[in-house]
N, C-alpha and C positions, 0 to 999 in steps of 0.2 A: 310620328316618332320613328328615330333611328333602331333596332335590333341591336343589344347589348352583343357583342363577340362571345364569341365561346369561350373558355375555359383553354383550350387545344388553340385557338388563335390567337390569345394573348400569353401565352406559354413561346410560341412561335416568334412572338413582338418581342418578349423578354430574353430569349436565346441573343437574337442579335443586337440589341444593346448589351449584352453581358461580353460576347466577344469569346479569347481564350484566357485561361487564367494559368498562370506559370508558376513553377515552382520557386519560393523563396525563402521558406523555412529549413534550417539544417538541424540535424539528430547529430548530434554529438558521440552519442556511444557508438552509433554503428557508419557515422561519419558519411551523410547520403543527405541530399536534397529532396524535401518532401513539399508535399501542398495539405496545410491544414485547412481544417474544419471551418476554421477563421475566418482563411482567406476567402474561400468560395460562398460562405454564407454573406460578408461584409461585400461580393461581388454582387451574387444572387439579388440579396437583399432589398435595396432601394428599387429595383425594377421592378419585384413584386408587386411589392407595397406599390409603386405606381400604376399598373395595372391592376390592383384591387384583389390579387389573387392570395388566398386564403389557404395554410396548410396544416392541416390537422392529423397528427401522429396517433395510430391506431396499434397497441402493441398487441401484436398475433401470440409470438413465443416466447419466453428468456430464460437463462438458465445459470448458476453461477458454479463457482466449484474453485477448489485450492490444489493447485499447481506446482512443481520444483519448477524451478530453471538454474542456469549453466550449474558451473564445475560447484560452487558453495552449497548449491542446491537450496537457493533462496524462494522463499513460498511468496507465491504471488495469486491474486485472485483473477480466476477467468471467466470471463461473464459473455456470452452468446445472445442475441436478439433476431429476433424479426419482426419487423414491425410496417406498416402499411402506410405510408403517406399519402390522404387524401387532399388534391390539389381541389380549389373550389373558385368557380371565378364568379366575377359580378352577376350574372343572368342566374346562379346556382346550382349550375352544372357540375361536375366536378369529373376529376379522371383519377386512377388508384395506382400507386406504386408502391411492390411490397420489394422490400430487400433486406439483407442480413446485414448486421454490425457485430465485430468482434475485438474483443480487446484485454488487455492483462495492466495488470496495477499492484504495486504492492502493499498500500493502503486501501481506502474503501471507494476510487474512482474508476475500478473497472467499470461495472455498470454503464457509469454517465462516461465512459469513454466510447464504449459498444455503439450506445446510442448514437455518440456524436458521429461516427463512422458511417451508421446508418444514413446518420442526413446527409453526410456528406455524397455520399453515394448516390442517395435518391435525385439530389439537386445536380449533379453530376451526368444522371444518366436522363434524368426526365427533360431535361433543357439539352440534351447530347452535346453539353460544352466541351470545346477541343481541349485535349490536355498535350496532345501530342507523345506522351510516353505513358508506359504503366505507369500506374499509382501503389508506391509501396505503403505500408501502414508508416506511423508515427515512431512507434516503439516496435521492437520485431523482438521475439525472445528463444530460445534455445531451450526445450523441454530437456528437463534432468531424464536419464533410462531409468528405467522402473525398479525399483529396491528390490535385489535380493534378499532371502532369509537370512543369510550371511548379514548384510546391511543392519537388520532390525537387531540382531543379534549382537551385533558389536556397539548399536545404540543403548540397549538394555544393559549392558557390560560397562560403559563408559562409568568410570567415578565420578565425572563431575555432573553426572544427571540429577534432576533435579525429581521429584515426584511429578511435578506437571511436565516435564520433558519424556517421562514413560509411559505417562497418560495418551500423550502426544502420536508415542509409538505405537502406543497398544491400539490406539485408533488407526492407523495409518496401516499397521497390519491387518486389521481385522476387513478392512476395505479390500487388502490385496488378497485375503485368504489365506494368511499364511500361520495366524495364530496356532493353529495344530500339526506345524512341520516340527519335526526334530531337532532339538539345537542341543550344545554341550556349553555347561556355565562355566566361571571361570578353573573348577577343578578338573574340568572336563569329562560329568556327569552328564549322559544323555537324559533330556526332558523337551515336552512343547515349549516352545516361543511362550504361549500364553502362561505357563508356568514359572518359566526364567523371568517375565516381566512381574507377575505377582509377588516372586520371591526376592526381587530387587526393590520393588514397592516400598515392602517393609524395612528394607534396608536403609534405605536412603531418607535424607531429614527433608521435612518439608521444605519448599523451592518458596526464596521470596519473589515476588511481582518484581517483573522487568520492565524498561523502558524497550525501543528499539535497537538500543543502543548493548543491551544486555545491563546496564546500571540498574543497580536498585530503584526502584521505584518509591521515592519516599511518600509520596501523596498518599499512596493506598495503604500507609502501615499504621496503626496506632503507638498512640509515644509506649504502650508495652513492649509492641513487636519491634520498635525500633530501639529499645534498651534491650531485649534478646538475641538480636544481633548483633550486638555491639555497635550500633548506629547512635549519633546525638537524637536526643529527643526533641520536639519542640521548644522547650525551655531551654534546652543545654545548647541548641541552636541559635536563639535568640540572644541568649549571654554572651557564646563564644563570639557571635557579629559584634556586638557590641564593643567589646572588651579588644577585639581586635580592632574595629575601626579607631577606639580610643587611643589606643597602644601607638599605631601608626600617624594618627593626626599628631602625636604629641608623647613623644618617647621617651618627657623626662616625670611622665605620668607613673613608669614602671619604678620608681623611685617609692613612691607612697604609696603604692601596692604591699597588701601582704603576700608573704608566698605563695599561701595557698589560690589566691588569684592569677599571681603572674603564672603558674607553672597550670595553666589550661591544657587538659589532656587533649584536646582536638586540636588546637593551634599547630599549625604545619611546623611551625619555627618558634618554641615558646620562648619570650625572653626570661632573661637570666635576672637573679635577683639582684638591686642596688644601681642597674643599668649597665652592668658589669656585660664586656664581651663574651662570644660565644666561646 
């Protein structure tokens, strides 16, 4: 009976089958061509299956933090991982490859991207795949410089700041160890940054829940909160949409409506009585 090949022998065979993996994907933000994890997995995966090689990831360490990047100080999730990939052969033997991964994302995908980077690195290095040149990350960012106490002061004095904005500034200043730093308020009075933030927190109104584009998130407000903020309540929005749809579909309907119905306060361009011109 023939002894099964070792996992090392099978990895050598898989490497010969894969060959070189070229860069074919383009990063439109920084304008460079890169080799994505999908391209590597698609090239390597079928050969690992063919030779019966199973890979098990083992998370060693992971970390997650929020950082700011670019001139606009965009908040990004920053994840780092260290993963051991265990390559098992049909005979039950295995080899380990311990690799790092790092990635940023403006949503909730930073950790998944970091894992993808680690997996790509493991495949390229274990199979010693030819790449011909250094591999840049799919997405690269430049961290914003650390905020100064003056930056935090200006955020505190921002006339458009909400309570949520000031709470975020407080947390960031606390992490930076600057809450006890002396600053001046709008009148020139000297005080600690923490006291300025507390004072401003008493002055500003409660902020409304916002979407990523800073528009008000209607789905997170009750009808009472919508009314207090000058927004349409659920019934008002439903009536508005019905009226708008009916008058667009049948302009002559305006002639049969009462004045109170015609002057919808939330309509973009309220129709005039009796179908008259604007």
